[in-house]
PDB file of N, CA, C and O in Angstrom, chain B, residues numbered from 101:
ATOM      1  N   UNK B 101      28.095   2.400  10.795  1.00  0.00           N
ATOM      2  CA  UNK B 101      27.074   3.410  10.631  1.00  0.00           C
ATOM      3  C   UNK B 101      25.813   2.764  10.082  1.00  0.00           C
ATOM      4  O   UNK B 101      25.880   2.007   9.113  1.00  0.00           O
ATOM      5  N   UNK B 102      24.683   3.044  10.675  1.00  0.00           N
ATOM      6  CA  UNK B 102      23.404   2.468  10.246  1.00  0.00           C
ATOM      7  C   UNK B 102      22.950   3.117   8.949  1.00  0.00           C
ATOM      8  O   UNK B 102      23.121   4.319   8.746  1.00  0.00           O
ATOM      9  N   UNK B 103      22.367   2.303   8.073  1.00  0.00           N
ATOM     10  CA  UNK B 103      21.871   2.860   6.814  1.00  0.00           C
ATOM     11  C   UNK B 103      20.529   3.544   7.058  1.00  0.00           C
ATOM     12  O   UNK B 103      19.762   3.112   7.918  1.00  0.00           O
ATOM     13  N   UNK B 104      20.243   4.603   6.313  1.00  0.00           N
ATOM     14  CA  UNK B 104      18.988   5.325   6.512  1.00  0.00           C
ATOM     15  C   UNK B 104      17.797   4.488   6.070  1.00  0.00           C
ATOM     16  O   UNK B 104      17.921   3.633   5.193  1.00  0.00           O
ATOM     17  N   UNK B 105      16.643   4.735   6.681  1.00  0.00           N
ATOM     18  CA  UNK B 105      15.413   4.048   6.313  1.00  0.00           C
ATOM     19  C   UNK B 105      15.018   4.467   4.904  1.00  0.00           C
ATOM     20  O   UNK B 105      15.189   5.628   4.532  1.00  0.00           O
ATOM     21  N   UNK B 106      14.484   3.519   4.105  1.00  0.00           N
ATOM     22  CA  UNK B 106      14.050   3.890   2.757  1.00  0.00           C
ATOM     23  C   UNK B 106      12.811   4.773   2.773  1.00  0.00           C
ATOM     24  O   UNK B 106      12.483   5.389   1.759  1.00  0.00           O
ATOM     25  N   UNK B 107      12.116   4.848   3.910  1.00  0.00           N
ATOM     26  CA  UNK B 107      10.915   5.668   4.027  1.00  0.00           C
ATOM     27  C   UNK B 107      11.304   7.120   4.261  1.00  0.00           C
ATOM     28  O   UNK B 107      12.023   7.429   5.211  1.00  0.00           O
ATOM     29  N   UNK B 108      10.834   8.002   3.405  1.00  0.00           N
ATOM     30  CA  UNK B 108      11.073   9.437   3.506  1.00  0.00           C
ATOM     31  C   UNK B 108       9.725  10.095   3.777  1.00  0.00           C
ATOM     32  O   UNK B 108       8.851  10.095   2.910  1.00  0.00           O
ATOM     33  N   UNK B 109       9.549  10.656   4.978  1.00  0.00           N
ATOM     34  CA  UNK B 109       8.247  11.207   5.374  1.00  0.00           C
ATOM     35  C   UNK B 109       7.796  12.375   4.506  1.00  0.00           C
ATOM     36  O   UNK B 109       6.610  12.704   4.504  1.00  0.00           O
ATOM     37  N   UNK B 110       8.701  13.010   3.772  1.00  0.00           N
ATOM     38  CA  UNK B 110       8.324  14.130   2.913  1.00  0.00           C
ATOM     39  C   UNK B 110       7.835  13.650   1.542  1.00  0.00           C
ATOM     40  O   UNK B 110       7.214  14.415   0.803  1.00  0.00           O
ATOM     41  N   UNK B 111       8.109  12.402   1.207  1.00  0.00           N
ATOM     42  CA  UNK B 111       7.726  11.862  -0.090  1.00  0.00           C
ATOM     43  C   UNK B 111       6.224  11.573  -0.106  1.00  0.00           C
ATOM     44  O   UNK B 111       5.673  11.103   0.890  1.00  0.00           O
ATOM     45  N   UNK B 112       5.565  11.851  -1.228  1.00  0.00           N
ATOM     46  CA  UNK B 112       4.120  11.622  -1.329  1.00  0.00           C
ATOM     47  C   UNK B 112       3.729  10.740  -2.504  1.00  0.00           C
ATOM     48  O   UNK B 112       2.541  10.490  -2.712  1.00  0.00           O
ATOM     49  N   UNK B 113       4.704  10.259  -3.281  1.00  0.00           N
ATOM     50  CA  UNK B 113       4.400   9.323  -4.367  1.00  0.00           C
ATOM     51  C   UNK B 113       5.569   8.354  -4.542  1.00  0.00           C
ATOM     52  O   UNK B 113       6.728   8.693  -4.303  1.00  0.00           O
ATOM     53  N   UNK B 114       5.219   7.123  -4.974  1.00  0.00           N
ATOM     54  CA  UNK B 114       6.211   6.065  -5.092  1.00  0.00           C
ATOM     55  C   UNK B 114       5.922   5.258  -6.348  1.00  0.00           C
ATOM     56  O   UNK B 114       4.819   4.733  -6.499  1.00  0.00           O
ATOM     57  N   UNK B 115       6.888   5.148  -7.252  1.00  0.00           N
ATOM     58  CA  UNK B 115       6.680   4.346  -8.462  1.00  0.00           C
ATOM     59  C   UNK B 115       6.713   2.850  -8.128  1.00  0.00           C
ATOM     60  O   UNK B 115       7.562   2.401  -7.358  1.00  0.00           O
ATOM     61  N   UNK B 116       5.789   2.086  -8.707  1.00  0.00           N
ATOM     62  CA  UNK B 116       5.777   0.632  -8.576  1.00  0.00           C
ATOM     63  C   UNK B 116       5.610   0.049  -9.977  1.00  0.00           C
ATOM     64  O   UNK B 116       5.377   0.795 -10.928  1.00  0.00           O
ATOM     65  N   UNK B 117       5.724  -1.258 -10.119  1.00  0.00           N
ATOM     66  CA  UNK B 117       5.528  -1.899 -11.418  1.00  0.00           C
ATOM     67  C   UNK B 117       4.101  -1.705 -11.933  1.00  0.00           C
ATOM     68  O   UNK B 117       3.875  -1.734 -13.142  1.00  0.00           O
ATOM     69  N   UNK B 118       3.140  -1.507 -11.032  1.00  0.00           N
ATOM     70  CA  UNK B 118       1.741  -1.374 -11.415  1.00  0.00           C
ATOM     71  C   UNK B 118       1.306   0.061 -11.662  1.00  0.00           C
ATOM     72  O   UNK B 118       0.204   0.297 -12.159  1.00  0.00           O
ATOM     73  N   UNK B 119       2.152   1.017 -11.324  1.00  0.00           N
ATOM     74  CA  UNK B 119       1.830   2.423 -11.473  1.00  0.00           C
ATOM     75  C   UNK B 119       2.336   3.215 -10.277  1.00  0.00           C
ATOM     76  O   UNK B 119       2.937   2.652  -9.362  1.00  0.00           O
ATOM     77  N   UNK B 120       2.094   4.498 -10.285  1.00  0.00           N
ATOM     78  CA  UNK B 120       2.565   5.364  -9.209  1.00  0.00           C
ATOM     79  C   UNK B 120       1.543   5.354  -8.073  1.00  0.00           C
ATOM     80  O   UNK B 120       0.370   5.674  -8.266  1.00  0.00           O
ATOM     81  N   UNK B 121       2.020   4.976  -6.878  1.00  0.00           N
ATOM     82  CA  UNK B 121       1.193   4.969  -5.672  1.00  0.00           C
ATOM     83  C   UNK B 121       1.390   6.314  -4.988  1.00  0.00           C
ATOM     84  O   UNK B 121       2.522   6.767  -4.815  1.00  0.00           O
ATOM     85  N   UNK B 122       0.290   6.951  -4.600  1.00  0.00           N
ATOM     86  CA  UNK B 122       0.359   8.267  -3.959  1.00  0.00           C
ATOM     87  C   UNK B 122      -0.327   8.249  -2.601  1.00  0.00           C
ATOM     88  O   UNK B 122      -1.289   7.513  -2.378  1.00  0.00           O
ATOM     89  N   UNK B 123       0.188   9.073  -1.704  1.00  0.00           N
ATOM     90  CA  UNK B 123      -0.417   9.241  -0.385  1.00  0.00           C
ATOM     91  C   UNK B 123      -1.872   9.665  -0.568  1.00  0.00           C
ATOM     92  O   UNK B 123      -2.169  10.532  -1.391  1.00  0.00           O
ATOM     93  N   UNK B 124      -2.775   9.058   0.195  1.00  0.00           N
ATOM     94  CA  UNK B 124      -4.186   9.408   0.126  1.00  0.00           C
ATOM     95  C   UNK B 124      -5.012   8.577  -0.833  1.00  0.00           C
ATOM     96  O   UNK B 124      -6.234   8.722  -0.868  1.00  0.00           O
ATOM     97  N   UNK B 125      -4.373   7.696  -1.628  1.00  0.00           N
ATOM     98  CA  UNK B 125      -5.123   6.846  -2.548  1.00  0.00           C
ATOM     99  C   UNK B 125      -5.936   5.828  -1.759  1.00  0.00           C
ATOM    100  O   UNK B 125      -5.520   5.390  -0.686  1.00  0.00           O
ATOM    101  N   UNK B 126      -7.087   5.454  -2.289  1.00  0.00           N
ATOM    102  CA  UNK B 126      -7.942   4.437  -1.680  1.00  0.00           C
ATOM    103  C   UNK B 126      -7.524   3.068  -2.186  1.00  0.00           C
ATOM    104  O   UNK B 126      -7.319   2.881  -3.385  1.00  0.00           O
ATOM    105  N   UNK B 127      -7.395   2.105  -1.271  1.00  0.00           N
ATOM    106  CA  UNK B 127      -7.035   0.733  -1.630  1.00  0.00           C
ATOM    107  C   UNK B 127      -8.322  -0.091  -1.689  1.00  0.00           C
ATOM    108  O   UNK B 127      -9.070  -0.172  -0.715  1.00  0.00           O
ATOM    109  N   UNK B 128      -8.562  -0.701  -2.854  1.00  0.00           N
ATOM    110  CA  UNK B 128      -9.789  -1.448  -3.119  1.00  0.00           C
ATOM    111  C   UNK B 128      -9.461  -2.932  -3.257  1.00  0.00           C
ATOM    112  O   UNK B 128      -8.588  -3.308  -4.039  1.00  0.00           O
ATOM    113  N   UNK B 129     -10.160  -3.773  -2.498  1.00  0.00           N
ATOM    114  CA  UNK B 129      -9.992  -5.225  -2.581  1.00  0.00           C
ATOM    115  C   UNK B 129     -10.590  -5.738  -3.888  1.00  0.00           C
ATOM    116  O   UNK B 129     -11.336  -5.026  -4.560  1.00  0.00           O
ATOM    117  N   UNK B 130     -10.259  -6.975  -4.240  1.00  0.00           N
ATOM    118  CA  UNK B 130     -10.763  -7.585  -5.469  1.00  0.00           C
ATOM    119  C   UNK B 130     -12.294  -7.650  -5.495  1.00  0.00           C
ATOM    120  O   UNK B 130     -12.896  -7.623  -6.569  1.00  0.00           O
ATOM    121  N   UNK B 131     -12.924  -7.735  -4.322  1.00  0.00           N
ATOM    122  CA  UNK B 131     -14.388  -7.795  -4.265  1.00  0.00           C
ATOM    123  C   UNK B 131     -15.042  -6.414  -4.301  1.00  0.00           C
ATOM    124  O   UNK B 131     -16.266  -6.306  -4.231  1.00  0.00           O
ATOM    125  N   UNK B 132     -14.234  -5.362  -4.410  1.00  0.00           N
ATOM    126  CA  UNK B 132     -14.754  -4.003  -4.496  1.00  0.00           C
ATOM    127  C   UNK B 132     -14.834  -3.269  -3.175  1.00  0.00           C
ATOM    128  O   UNK B 132     -15.151  -2.080  -3.151  1.00  0.00           O
ATOM    129  N   UNK B 133     -14.554  -3.947  -2.076  1.00  0.00           N
ATOM    130  CA  UNK B 133     -14.590  -3.313  -0.759  1.00  0.00           C
ATOM    131  C   UNK B 133     -13.367  -2.445  -0.512  1.00  0.00           C
ATOM    132  O   UNK B 133     -12.275  -2.746  -0.993  1.00  0.00           O
ATOM    133  N   UNK B 134     -13.553  -1.379   0.232  1.00  0.00           N
ATOM    134  CA  UNK B 134     -12.441  -0.481   0.569  1.00  0.00           C
ATOM    135  C   UNK B 134     -11.663  -1.068   1.742  1.00  0.00           C
ATOM    136  O   UNK B 134     -12.238  -1.396   2.780  1.00  0.00           O
ATOM    137  N   UNK B 135     -10.358  -1.194   1.566  1.00  0.00           N
ATOM    138  CA  UNK B 135      -9.490  -1.723   2.623  1.00  0.00           C
ATOM    139  C   UNK B 135      -8.904  -0.590   3.456  1.00  0.00           C
ATOM    140  O   UNK B 135      -8.773  -0.715   4.673  1.00  0.00           O
ATOM    141  N   UNK B 136      -8.551   0.510   2.807  1.00  0.00           N
ATOM    142  CA  UNK B 136      -7.970   1.622   3.538  1.00  0.00           C
ATOM    143  C   UNK B 136      -7.440   2.689   2.608  1.00  0.00           C
ATOM    144  O   UNK B 136      -7.733   2.698   1.412  1.00  0.00           O
ATOM    145  N   UNK B 137      -6.647   3.598   3.180  1.00  0.00           N
ATOM    146  CA  UNK B 137      -6.079   4.731   2.456  1.00  0.00           C
ATOM    147  C   UNK B 137      -4.564   4.703   2.643  1.00  0.00           C
ATOM    148  O   UNK B 137      -4.068   4.449   3.741  1.00  0.00           O
ATOM    149  N   UNK B 138      -3.841   4.964   1.566  1.00  0.00           N
ATOM    150  CA  UNK B 138      -2.374   4.932   1.591  1.00  0.00           C
ATOM    151  C   UNK B 138      -1.811   6.038   2.471  1.00  0.00           C
ATOM    152  O   UNK B 138      -2.179   7.205   2.336  1.00  0.00           O
ATOM    153  N   UNK B 139      -0.917   5.656   3.370  1.00  0.00           N
ATOM    154  CA  UNK B 139      -0.146   6.621   4.142  1.00  0.00           C
ATOM    155  C   UNK B 139       1.225   6.801   3.489  1.00  0.00           C
ATOM    156  O   UNK B 139       1.662   7.924   3.237  1.00  0.00           O
ATOM    157  N   UNK B 140       1.898   5.673   3.218  1.00  0.00           N
ATOM    158  CA  UNK B 140       3.191   5.723   2.541  1.00  0.00           C
ATOM    159  C   UNK B 140       3.577   4.333   2.065  1.00  0.00           C
ATOM    160  O   UNK B 140       2.900   3.350   2.366  1.00  0.00           O
ATOM    161  N   UNK B 141       4.675   4.259   1.317  1.00  0.00           N
ATOM    162  CA  UNK B 141       5.242   2.990   0.888  1.00  0.00           C
ATOM    163  C   UNK B 141       6.586   2.858   1.572  1.00  0.00           C
ATOM    164  O   UNK B 141       7.400   3.782   1.563  1.00  0.00           O
ATOM    165  N   UNK B 142       6.807   1.691   2.168  1.00  0.00           N
ATOM    166  CA  UNK B 142       8.064   1.404   2.848  1.00  0.00           C
ATOM    167  C   UNK B 142       8.601   0.101   2.268  1.00  0.00           C
ATOM    168  O   UNK B 142       8.106  -0.979   2.590  1.00  0.00           O
ATOM    169  N   UNK B 143       9.604   0.204   1.422  1.00  0.00           N
ATOM    170  CA  UNK B 143      10.136  -0.982   0.754  1.00  0.00           C
ATOM    171  C   UNK B 143       9.100  -1.565  -0.190  1.00  0.00           C
ATOM    172  O   UNK B 143       8.688  -0.908  -1.146  1.00  0.00           O
ATOM    173  N   UNK B 144       8.678  -2.792   0.070  1.00  0.00           N
ATOM    174  CA  UNK B 144       7.700  -3.478  -0.774  1.00  0.00           C
ATOM    175  C   UNK B 144       6.320  -3.546  -0.117  1.00  0.00           C
ATOM    176  O   UNK B 144       5.508  -4.409  -0.452  1.00  0.00           O
ATOM    177  N   UNK B 145       6.059  -2.624   0.828  1.00  0.00           N
ATOM    178  CA  UNK B 145       4.780  -2.616   1.533  1.00  0.00           C
ATOM    179  C   UNK B 145       4.106  -1.252   1.434  1.00  0.00           C
ATOM    180  O   UNK B 145       4.735  -0.214   1.638  1.00  0.00           O
ATOM    181  N   UNK B 146       2.812  -1.276   1.118  1.00  0.00           N
ATOM    182  CA  UNK B 146       1.993  -0.065   1.119  1.00  0.00           C
ATOM    183  C   UNK B 146       1.387   0.015   2.513  1.00  0.00           C
ATOM    184  O   UNK B 146       0.555  -0.813   2.883  1.00  0.00           O
ATOM    185  N   UNK B 147       1.808   1.014   3.284  1.00  0.00           N
ATOM    186  CA  UNK B 147       1.341   1.196   4.648  1.00  0.00           C
ATOM    187  C   UNK B 147       0.079   2.057   4.608  1.00  0.00           C
ATOM    188  O   UNK B 147       0.054   3.116   3.981  1.00  0.00           O
ATOM    189  N   UNK B 148      -0.966   1.585   5.288  1.00  0.00           N
ATOM    190  CA  UNK B 148      -2.242   2.290   5.293  1.00  0.00           C
ATOM    191  C   UNK B 148      -2.356   3.213   6.498  1.00  0.00           C
ATOM    192  O   UNK B 148      -1.735   2.984   7.536  1.00  0.00           O
ATOM    193  N   UNK B 149      -3.162   4.261   6.344  1.00  0.00           N
ATOM    194  CA  UNK B 149      -3.389   5.215   7.433  1.00  0.00           C
ATOM    195  C   UNK B 149      -4.135   4.544   8.577  1.00  0.00           C
ATOM    196  O   UNK B 149      -4.840   3.552   8.389  1.00  0.00           O
ATOM    197  N   UNK B 150      -3.964   5.104   9.751  1.00  0.00           N
ATOM    198  CA  UNK B 150      -4.729   4.642  10.902  1.00  0.00           C
ATOM    199  C   UNK B 150      -3.871   3.966  11.948  1.00  0.00           C
ATOM    200  O   UNK B 150      -2.726   3.580  11.708  1.00  0.00           O
ATOM    201  N   UNK B 151      -4.462   3.842  13.095  1.00  0.00           N
ATOM    202  CA  UNK B 151      -3.780   3.216  14.207  1.00  0.00           C
ATOM    203  C   UNK B 151      -3.568   1.739  13.901  1.00  0.00           C
ATOM    204  O   UNK B 151      -4.459   1.073  13.374  1.00  0.00           O
ATOM    205  N   UNK B 152      -2.400   1.237  14.229  1.00  0.00           N
ATOM    206  CA  UNK B 152      -2.082  -0.152  13.944  1.00  0.00           C
ATOM    207  C   UNK B 152      -1.375  -0.327  12.616  1.00  0.00           C
ATOM    208  O   UNK B 152      -0.805  -1.388  12.363  1.00  0.00           O
ATOM    209  N   UNK B 153      -1.396   0.681  11.763  1.00  0.00           N
ATOM    210  CA  UNK B 153      -0.689   0.704  10.483  1.00  0.00           C
ATOM    211  C   UNK B 153      -0.714  -0.629   9.745  1.00  0.00           C
ATOM    212  O   UNK B 153       0.313  -1.298   9.639  1.00  0.00           O
ATOM    213  N   UNK B 154      -1.877  -1.018   9.236  1.00  0.00           N
ATOM    214  CA  UNK B 154      -1.994  -2.205   8.400  1.00  0.00           C
ATOM    215  C   UNK B 154      -1.286  -1.950   7.081  1.00  0.00           C
ATOM    216  O   UNK B 154      -0.976  -0.805   6.750  1.00  0.00           O
ATOM    217  N   UNK B 155      -1.033  -3.002   6.334  1.00  0.00           N
ATOM    218  CA  UNK B 155      -0.337  -2.844   5.059  1.00  0.00           C
ATOM    219  C   UNK B 155      -0.747  -3.916   4.072  1.00  0.00           C
ATOM    220  O   UNK B 155      -1.331  -4.932   4.450  1.00  0.00           O
ATOM    221  N   UNK B 156      -0.437  -3.685   2.790  1.00  0.00           N
ATOM    222  CA  UNK B 156      -0.555  -4.696   1.743  1.00  0.00           C
ATOM    223  C   UNK B 156       0.755  -4.698   0.978  1.00  0.00           C
ATOM    224  O   UNK B 156       1.430  -3.672   0.893  1.00  0.00           O
ATOM    225  N   UNK B 157       1.114  -5.840   0.424  1.00  0.00           N
ATOM    226  CA  UNK B 157       2.350  -5.957  -0.341  1.00  0.00           C
ATOM    227  C   UNK B 157       2.187  -5.286  -1.701  1.00  0.00           C
ATOM    228  O   UNK B 157       1.132  -5.381  -2.328  1.00  0.00           O
ATOM    229  N   UNK B 158       3.235  -4.612  -2.147  1.00  0.00           N
ATOM    230  CA  UNK B 158       3.232  -3.971  -3.460  1.00  0.00           C
ATOM    231  C   UNK B 158       2.956  -5.009  -4.543  1.00  0.00           C
ATOM    232  O   UNK B 158       2.294  -4.702  -5.535  1.00  0.00           O
ATOM    233  N   UNK B 159       3.452  -6.232  -4.369  1.00  0.00           N
ATOM    234  CA  UNK B 159       3.272  -7.293  -5.366  1.00  0.00           C
ATOM    235  C   UNK B 159       1.808  -7.698  -5.539  1.00  0.00           C
ATOM    236  O   UNK B 159       1.470  -8.368  -6.515  1.00  0.00           O
ATOM    237  N   UNK B 160       0.940  -7.306  -4.615  1.00  0.00           N
ATOM    238  CA  UNK B 160      -0.464  -7.678  -4.690  1.00  0.00           C
ATOM    239  C   UNK B 160      -1.332  -6.614  -5.361  1.00  0.00           C
ATOM    240  O   UNK B 160      -2.553  -6.751  -5.426  1.00  0.00           O
ATOM    241  N   UNK B 161      -0.693  -5.553  -5.860  1.00  0.00           N
ATOM    242  CA  UNK B 161      -1.429  -4.517  -6.586  1.00  0.00           C
ATOM    243  C   UNK B 161      -1.692  -5.009  -7.997  1.00  0.00           C
ATOM    244  O   UNK B 161      -0.766  -5.390  -8.712  1.00  0.00           O
ATOM    245  N   UNK B 162      -2.964  -5.001  -8.397  1.00  0.00           N
ATOM    246  CA  UNK B 162      -3.345  -5.406  -9.749  1.00  0.00           C
ATOM    247  C   UNK B 162      -3.242  -4.224 -10.704  1.00  0.00           C
ATOM    248  O   UNK B 162      -2.940  -4.399 -11.884  1.00  0.00           O
ATOM    249  N   UNK B 163      -3.495  -3.015 -10.190  1.00  0.00           N
ATOM    250  CA  UNK B 163      -3.408  -1.837 -11.021  1.00  0.00           C
ATOM    251  C   UNK B 163      -3.701  -0.572 -10.242  1.00  0.00           C
ATOM    252  O   UNK B 163      -4.228  -0.606  -9.130  1.00  0.00           O
ATOM    253  N   UNK B 164      -3.345   0.552 -10.860  1.00  0.00           N
ATOM    254  CA  UNK B 164      -3.599   1.863 -10.272  1.00  0.00           C
ATOM    255  C   UNK B 164      -4.532   2.585 -11.226  1.00  0.00           C
ATOM    256  O   UNK B 164      -4.242   2.705 -12.417  1.00  0.00           O
ATOM    257  N   UNK B 165      -5.658   3.067 -10.700  1.00  0.00           N
ATOM    258  CA  UNK B 165      -6.687   3.704 -11.523  1.00  0.00           C
ATOM    259  C   UNK B 165      -7.057   5.040 -10.892  1.00  0.00           C
ATOM    260  O   UNK B 165      -7.813   5.080  -9.921  1.00  0.00           O
ATOM    261  N   UNK B 166      -6.533   6.125 -11.435  1.00  0.00           N
ATOM    262  CA  UNK B 166      -6.832   7.452 -10.892  1.00  0.00           C
ATOM    263  C   UNK B 166      -6.350   7.577  -9.468  1.00  0.00           C
ATOM    264  O   UNK B 166      -5.146   7.584  -9.214  1.00  0.00           O
ATOM    265  N   UNK B 167      -7.291   7.678  -8.526  1.00  0.00           N
ATOM    266  CA  UNK B 167      -6.916   7.822  -7.117  1.00  0.00           C
ATOM    267  C   UNK B 167      -7.177   6.536  -6.335  1.00  0.00           C
ATOM    268  O   UNK B 167      -7.339   6.566  -5.115  1.00  0.00           O
ATOM    269  N   UNK B 168      -7.217   5.389  -7.057  1.00  0.00           N
ATOM    270  CA  UNK B 168      -7.479   4.099  -6.417  1.00  0.00           C
ATOM    271  C   UNK B 168      -6.395   3.091  -6.755  1.00  0.00           C
ATOM    272  O   UNK B 168      -5.822   3.102  -7.845  1.00  0.00           O
ATOM    273  N   UNK B 169      -6.131   2.222  -5.793  1.00  0.00           N
ATOM    274  CA  UNK B 169      -5.250   1.078  -6.003  1.00  0.00           C
ATOM    275  C   UNK B 169      -6.146  -0.150  -5.974  1.00  0.00           C
ATOM    276  O   UNK B 169      -6.872  -0.378  -5.007  1.00  0.00           O
ATOM    277  N   UNK B 170      -6.089  -0.933  -7.037  1.00  0.00           N
ATOM    278  CA  UNK B 170      -6.914  -2.122  -7.138  1.00  0.00           C
ATOM    279  C   UNK B 170      -6.041  -3.341  -6.845  1.00  0.00           C
ATOM    280  O   UNK B 170      -5.001  -3.530  -7.475  1.00  0.00           O
ATOM    281  N   UNK B 171      -6.467  -4.163  -5.890  1.00  0.00           N
ATOM    282  CA  UNK B 171      -5.711  -5.359  -5.537  1.00  0.00           C
ATOM    283  C   UNK B 171      -6.125  -6.531  -6.413  1.00  0.00           C
ATOM    284  O   UNK B 171      -7.268  -6.610  -6.863  1.00  0.00           O
ATOM    285  N   UNK B 172      -5.188  -7.436  -6.651  1.00  0.00           N
ATOM    286  CA  UNK B 172      -5.482  -8.640  -7.409  1.00  0.00           C
ATOM    287  C   UNK B 172      -6.412  -9.521  -6.581  1.00  0.00           C
ATOM    288  O   UNK B 172      -6.529  -9.319  -5.372  1.00  0.00           O
ATOM    289  N   UNK B 173      -7.075 -10.490  -7.204  1.00  0.00           N
ATOM    290  CA  UNK B 173      -7.988 -11.348  -6.455  1.00  0.00           C
ATOM    291  C   UNK B 173      -7.353 -11.999  -5.226  1.00  0.00           C
ATOM    292  O   UNK B 173      -8.054 -12.275  -4.253  1.00  0.00           O
ATOM    293  N   UNK B 174      -6.066 -12.245  -5.249  1.00  0.00           N
ATOM    294  CA  UNK B 174      -5.407 -12.802  -4.072  1.00  0.00           C
ATOM    295  C   UNK B 174      -4.849 -11.704  -3.176  1.00  0.00           C
ATOM    296  O   UNK B 174      -4.303 -11.999  -2.113  1.00  0.00           O
ATOM    297  N   UNK B 175      -4.976 -10.450  -3.582  1.00  0.00           N
ATOM    298  CA  UNK B 175      -4.368  -9.329  -2.876  1.00  0.00           C
ATOM    299  C   UNK B 175      -4.851  -9.104  -1.470  1.00  0.00           C
ATOM    300  O   UNK B 175      -4.079  -8.682  -0.610  1.00  0.00           O
ATOM    301  N   UNK B 176      -6.136  -9.381  -1.212  1.00  0.00           N
ATOM    302  CA  UNK B 176      -6.642  -9.135   0.122  1.00  0.00           C
ATOM    303  C   UNK B 176      -6.524 -10.364   1.025  1.00  0.00           C
ATOM    304  O   UNK B 176      -6.947 -10.319   2.181  1.00  0.00           O
ATOM    305  N   UNK B 177      -5.961 -11.451   0.521  1.00  0.00           N
ATOM    306  CA  UNK B 177      -5.867 -12.687   1.291  1.00  0.00           C
ATOM    307  C   UNK B 177      -4.955 -12.557   2.499  1.00  0.00           C
ATOM    308  O   UNK B 177      -5.194 -13.206   3.517  1.00  0.00           O
ATOM    309  N   UNK B 178      -3.910 -11.732   2.413  1.00  0.00           N
ATOM    310  CA  UNK B 178      -2.972 -11.605   3.525  1.00  0.00           C
ATOM    311  C   UNK B 178      -3.281 -10.398   4.400  1.00  0.00           C
ATOM    312  O   UNK B 178      -2.663 -10.226   5.451  1.00  0.00           O
ATOM    313  N   UNK B 179      -4.222  -9.563   3.987  1.00  0.00           N
ATOM    314  CA  UNK B 179      -4.515  -8.354   4.738  1.00  0.00           C
ATOM    315  C   UNK B 179      -5.137  -8.691   6.083  1.00  0.00           C
ATOM    316  O   UNK B 179      -6.061  -9.500   6.163  1.00  0.00           O
ATOM    317  N   UNK B 180      -4.634  -8.077   7.124  1.00  0.00           N
ATOM    318  CA  UNK B 180      -5.247  -8.188   8.449  1.00  0.00           C
ATOM    319  C   UNK B 180      -4.969  -9.487   9.175  1.00  0.00           C
ATOM    320  O   UNK B 180      -5.683  -9.823  10.120  1.00  0.00           O
ATOM    321  N   UNK B 181      -3.957 -10.225   8.764  1.00  0.00           N
ATOM    322  CA  UNK B 181      -3.658 -11.482   9.432  1.00  0.00           C
ATOM    323  C   UNK B 181      -2.709 -11.311  10.596  1.00  0.00           C
ATOM    324  O   UNK B 181      -2.147 -12.291  11.085  1.00  0.00           O
ATOM    325  N   UNK B 182      -2.520 -10.084  11.049  1.00  0.00           N
ATOM    326  CA  UNK B 182      -1.689  -9.833  12.211  1.00  0.00           C
ATOM    327  C   UNK B 182      -0.226  -9.616  11.912  1.00  0.00           C
ATOM    328  O   UNK B 182       0.578  -9.473  12.832  1.00  0.00           O
ATOM    329  N   UNK B 183       0.132  -9.589  10.657  1.00  0.00           N
ATOM    330  CA  UNK B 183       1.538  -9.356  10.294  1.00  0.00           C
ATOM    331  C   UNK B 183       1.893  -7.905  10.576  1.00  0.00           C
ATOM    332  O   UNK B 183       1.048  -7.017  10.460  1.00  0.00           O
ATOM    333  N   UNK B 184       3.099  -7.677  10.932  1.00  0.00           N
ATOM    334  CA  UNK B 184       3.589  -6.327  11.193  1.00  0.00           C
ATOM    335  C   UNK B 184       4.480  -5.890  10.045  1.00  0.00           C
ATOM    336  O   UNK B 184       5.282  -6.688   9.560  1.00  0.00           O
ATOM    337  N   UNK B 185       4.363  -4.644   9.593  1.00  0.00           N
ATOM    338  CA  UNK B 185       5.226  -4.174   8.501  1.00  0.00           C
ATOM    339  C   UNK B 185       6.673  -4.082   8.948  1.00  0.00           C
ATOM    340  O   UNK B 185       7.539  -3.704   8.159  1.00  0.00           O
TER     341      UNK B 185
END
């Protein structure tokens, strides 16, 4: 029997070591630029809204501030390199 996916489409918040990540939060790169908006968390990846479903690793979150996720200075280094979640 296959194990169920850890992603629950009804869930809208996910606890991480850096704070609680919520659907709709804005992801901010270390340079202050907006990378995207949270769609959901799947395992150790924050999946962003939009076609192509880009993602950032949970380990690259520097902190959670209100409705924003702030990435560490190295956090945006792997973003957009063609990796698939």
